[in-house]
C-alpha positions in Angstrom: -17.5 18.5 3.3 -15.5 17.1 0.3 -15.9 13.4 -0.2 -13.1 10.8 -0.7 -14.4 7.7 -2.6 -11.4 5.6 -1.6 -12.2 6.4 2.1 -15.9 5.6 1.6 -15.1 2.2 0.1 -12.5 1.3 2.8 -14.9 2.4 5.5 -17.5 0.0 4.2 -15.0 -2.9 4.2 -14.8 -3.5 7.9 -12.2 -5.8 9.4 -14.8 -8.5 9.8 -15.7 -8.2 6.1 -12.0 -8.4 5.1 -11.7 -11.6 7.1 -14.7 -13.1 5.4 -13.4 -12.1 2.0 -10.1 -13.8 2.8 -12.0 -16.9 3.8 -14.1 -16.9 0.7 -11.0 -16.6 -1.5 -9.1 -19.1 0.6 -6.3 -16.6 1.1 -4.3 -15.3 4.0 -6.0 -12.3 5.6 -2.9 -10.1 5.5 -2.3 -10.8 1.8 -6.0 -10.1 1.1 -5.9 -6.9 3.0 -2.8 -5.8 1.1 -4.5 -6.6 -2.2 -7.7 -4.7 -1.3 -5.6 -1.6 -0.4 -4.2 -1.6 -4.0 -7.3 -2.7 -5.8 -9.7 0.0 -4.6 -7.8 3.0 -6.0 -6.8 0.9 -9.1 -10.5 0.2 -9.9 -11.4 3.9 -9.5 -8.5 4.8 -11.7 -9.7 2.4 -14.3 -13.2 3.8 -14.0 -11.8 7.3 -14.5 -10.2 6.2 -17.7 -13.5 4.8 -18.9 -15.4 8.0 -18.0 -12.9 10.0 -20.2 -13.7 8.0 -23.3 -16.5 8.8 -25.8 -19.7 7.2 -24.6 -17.7 5.7 -21.7 -19.2 8.0 -19.1 -22.8 7.1 -20.0 -22.0 3.4 -20.0 -20.3 3.7 -16.6 -23.2 5.7 -15.3 -25.8 3.1 -16.5 -23.9 0.2 -15.0 -23.4 2.1 -11.7 -27.1 2.8 -11.5 -27.7 -1.0 -11.7 -25.4 -1.5 -8.7 -27.3 0.8 -6.4 -28.1 -2.2 -4.1 -24.7 -3.8 -4.4 -23.5 -2.9 -0.9 -26.4 -4.6 0.8 -26.0 -7.6 -1.5 -22.3 -7.9 -0.8 -22.8 -7.8 3.0 -25.5 -10.5 2.7 -23.6 -12.9 0.4 -20.3 -13.1 2.3 -19.9 -16.4 4.0 -23.2 -17.7 2.7 -22.0 -19.5 -0.3 -23.4 -17.0 -2.7 -20.1 -15.3 -3.6 -19.6 -17.1 -6.9 -22.5 -15.4 -8.6 -21.5 -12.1 -7.1 -17.9 -12.5 -8.3 -19.1 -13.6 -11.8 -21.3 -10.5 -12.1 -18.5 -8.2 -11.0 -16.0 -9.8 -13.4 -18.5 -9.5 -16.3 -19.0 -5.9 -15.3 -15.3 -5.2 -15.4 -14.9 -6.9 -18.7 -17.7 -4.9 -20.2 -16.2 -1.6 -19.1 -12.4 -2.3 -19.4 -12.1 -5.0 -22.0 -10.1 -8.2 -21.5 -6.7 -6.6 -21.9 -7.1 -3.9 -19.2 -8.9 -6.3 -16.9 -6.1 -8.8 -17.1 -3.5 -6.0 -16.6 -5.3 -4.8 -13.5 -5.5 -8.4 -12.0 -1.9 -9.0 -12.8 -0.7 -5.8 -11.1 -2.8 -6.4 -8.0 -1.8 -10.1 -7.8 1.9 -9.3 -8.2 1.9 -6.5 -5.6 0.1 -8.5 -2.9 1.4 -12.0 -3.7 -2.1 -13.2 -4.4 -1.5 -14.3 -8.0 -3.4 -13.1 -11.0 -6.3 -15.6 -10.6 -6.8 -14.7 -7.0 -6.6 -11.0 -7.8 -9.2 -11.5 -10.6 -11.6 -13.0 -8.1 -11.0 -10.2 -5.7 -11.6 -7.6 -8.3 -14.8 -9.3 -9.2 -15.9 -8.9 -5.6 -14.8 -5.3 -5.3 -16.0 -3.8 -8.6 -19.7 -3.9 -7.6 -18.8 -2.5 -4.2 -17.0 0.4 -5.7 -19.9 1.1 -8.1 -22.4 0.7 -5.3 -20.5 3.3 -3.2 -20.6 5.7 -6.2 -24.3 5.0 -6.7 -25.0 5.6 -3.0 -23.1 8.9 -3.1 -24.7 10.1 -6.4 -28.2 9.1 -5.3 -30.8 9.9 -8.0 -28.0 11.4 -10.2 -26.1 8.1 -10.5 -27.4 7.7 -14.1 -26.1 11.1 -15.2 -22.9 10.8 -17.3 -21.7 14.3 -16.6 -22.2 13.8 -12.9 -20.1 10.7 -12.7 -17.5 12.2 -14.9 -17.2 15.3 -12.6 -17.2 13.1 -9.5 -14.3 10.9 -10.7 -12.4 13.9 -12.0 -12.6 15.5 -8.5 -11.1 12.3 -7.1 -7.8 12.2 -9.1 -5.6 13.4 -6.2 -7.4 11.1 -3.7 -7.0 8.1 -6.0 -3.4 8.7 -6.7 -2.6 9.3 -3.0 -4.2 6.0 -2.0 -1.9 4.0 -4.3 0.5 2.0 -2.1 4.2 2.6 -2.6 5.5 0.8 -5.7 2.1 -0.2 -7.0 1.8 2.6 -9.5 5.0 1.3 -11.2 3.2 -2.1 -11.8 0.5 -0.2 -13.7 2.8 2.0 -15.7 2.5 1.3 -19.4 -1.0 -0.2 -19.1 -2.8 3.1 -19.6 -5.0 2.5 -16.6 -3.6 5.6 -14.8 -3.8 7.9 -17.8 -7.0 9.7 -16.5 -5.2 10.7 -13.3 -2.6 12.8 -15.2 0.0 14.5 -13.1 -1.4 13.1 -9.9 -0.4 9.6 -11.0 3.1 10.7 -11.9 3.4 12.4 -8.5 2.4 9.2 -6.7 4.9 7.1 -8.7 7.7 9.6 -7.8 6.7 9.5 -4.1 6.6 5.7 -4.1 10.2 5.5 -5.4 11.6 8.3 -3.2 12.7 6.0 -0.3 14.6 3.7 -2.7 16.3 6.6 -4.4 17.3 8.2 -1.1 18.8 4.9 0.1 20.7 4.6 -3.2 22.0 8.2 -2.8 23.2 7.4 0.7 25.0 4.3 -0.4 26.7 6.2 -3.3 27.7 9.0 -0.8 29.3 6.4 1.5 31.1 4.8 -1.5 32.4 8.2 -2.7 33.6 9.0 0.8 35.5 5.8 0.9 37.1 6.4 -2.5 38.2 9.9 -1.4 39.7 8.5 1.8 41.6 5.8 -0.3 42.9 8.5 -2.6 44.2 10.6 0.3 45.9 7.6 1.8 47.6 6.8 -1.6 48.9 10.3 -1.8 50.9 9.8 1.4 54.6 8.8 1.2 55.5 5.2 0.4 56.7 4.7 4.0 53.2 4.9 5.3 52.2 2.0 3.1 54.5 -0.3 5.1 52.6 0.6 8.3 49.2 0.8 6.5 49.3 -2.8 5.1 49.6 -4.6 8.5 47.0 -2.2 10.0 44.5 -3.0 7.3 45.2 -6.7 7.7 44.5 -6.5 11.5 41.4 -4.4 10.9 40.1 -7.0 8.4 40.7 -9.8 10.9 38.8 -7.9 13.6 36.0 -7.1 11.2 35.7 -10.8 10.3 35.7 -11.8 14.0 33.1 -9.3 15.0 31.0 -9.5 11.9 29.5 -12.8 12.7 27.2 -11.5 15.4 26.9 -8.4 13.3 25.3 -10.4 10.5 22.1 -9.8 12.4 22.4 -6.1 11.8 19.6 -4.3 9.9 21.8 -1.4 8.8 20.9 -0.1 5.3 22.5 2.9 3.8 23.6 4.0 7.3 20.1 3.7 8.7 19.4 1.0 11.4 15.9 0.1 10.1 15.5 -2.3 13.1 15.6 0.6 15.5 13.5 2.6 13.0 10.7 0.1 12.9 10.7 -0.5 16.6 10.5 3.2 17.3 7.7 3.5 14.7 5.6 0.7 16.3 6.1 2.1 19.8 5.0 5.5 18.6 2.0 3.9 16.8 0.9 2.1 20.0 1.2 5.3 22.1 -0.7 7.4 19.6 -3.6 4.8 19.2 -3.9 4.4 22.9 -4.6 8.1 23.2 -7.6 7.9 20.8 -10.8 8.0 22.8 -13.2 9.8 20.5 -13.5 11.6 17.1 -11.7 14.7 18.3 -8.7 12.8 19.7 -8.7 10.8 16.5 -8.4 14.0 14.4 -5.6 15.2 16.7 -3.8 11.8 16.3 -4.1 11.8 12.5 -0.9 13.8 11.7 1.2 11.5 14.0 -0.3 8.4 12.4 0.5 9.8 9.0 4.1 10.4 10.1 4.4 6.9 11.4 3.0 5.6 8.1 5.6 7.5 6.2 8.4 6.1 8.4 7.2 2.5 7.9 6.8 3.2 4.2 10.5 4.3 4.0 11.5 1.1 5.7 9.4 -0.9 3.2 11.2 0.8 0.4 14.5 -0.6 1.7 13.3 -4.2 2.1 14.6 -5.0 -1.4 18.1 -4.2 -0.2 18.1 -6.7 2.6 19.6 -10.2 2.5 17.3 -13.2 3.2 18.6 -13.4 6.8 18.0 -9.7 7.3 14.4 -10.1 6.0 13.8 -12.9 8.5 15.2 -10.7 11.2 12.9 -7.8 10.2 9.9 -10.2 10.0 10.9 -11.4 13.5 10.6 -7.9 14.8 7.2 -7.2 13.3 5.3 -10.6 13.3 5.1 -10.9 17.1 3.5 -7.5 17.6 1.0 -7.8 14.8 -1.8 -9.6 16.8 -1.7 -7.0 19.5 -1.6 -4.2 16.9 -4.5 -5.6 15.0 -6.6 -5.8 18.2 -5.6 -2.2 18.9 -6.6 -1.2 15.4 -10.0 -2.9 15.7 -10.6 -1.4 19.2 -9.9 2.1 18.0 -12.0 1.8 14.9 -14.9 0.6 17.0 -15.0 3.9 18.9 -18.0 6.0 17.6 -16.9 8.5 15.0 -13.3 7.4 14.8 -13.5 5.1 11.8 -14.6 8.0 9.6 -11.3 9.8 10.5 -8.8 7.0 10.8 -9.8 4.0 8.8 -8.0 5.0 5.5 -4.8 5.7 7.4 -5.0 2.5 9.5 -5.7 0.4 6.4 -2.6 2.0 4.8 -0.6 1.2 7.9 -1.7 -2.4 7.8 -0.7 -2.8 4.2 2.7 -1.2 4.7 3.3 -3.4 7.8 2.4 -6.4 5.7 5.1 -5.6 3.3 7.7 -6.0 6.1 6.6 -9.6 6.9 6.0 -10.8 3.4 
């Protein structure tokens, strides 16, 4: 069966580990989780760039071989006060491979995306780089020191890496060169990430054009109609003012009620997850969960168009249900065989829900 390196790393990072990472960094768990979702494919993209450079593949292979025990070390050091040396080692490893400019660009992008800040993101990347390398080493086995093997492995992961980039994150890396090795896959991910915003903009323009055409048609009528139209418009404006005050709580964007959309998506998510009882039912639930993820992603793409009050209203819809959803996520992932199927999708869901309450 074809492997997915992003999935292997996310499967290793259990909810308990993510909580311990957040505690070690002194950060909110939701923000940390969002940063991890962005950082894993970003690190792999950066490693792909290194592997494409002259002598880069061998250097990457040599360092990866040295991290063959990193996964065990990582699990042991979390929460035991030993994370500083592990982070320093990972940061030095990244600096050796990427150079200071690319390392800073990576930390800046992850920090800005998750709201973690560049310094916090730098520490997180120092934690995760050995984990990513350790995952590659564990998969490669005795061939982890082979330059051609690691080059081929990373080349086979281009689509997986690009697909794992959260919506909008690829844009933060554009111009850095860190996505160059992904080629067309990175461009496709960037386009997909902006699709919701463009669709919302197109809808708004269509509404505006429709209004302009209606106004033009009204102007073409005889002047006598204007004498009736003016008081009618004044009355309509008054009514709109009177009824708009409670309507300020509306979450309509581009003709879409995103409040109803997110409520329906969360209800569908609960129903789908409650139907998961084993690996087979998890596989059957995967398309529906991916559909819900896409719906939530579309809502996330419209958050930038909301007023401050509307954002508070949206957060008020999502925040109260998150504790129960997180318990449901953990319960489902604890079922034997389910994590292998659903963990990447659930991690993506969590990150996209976090955007709505940020």
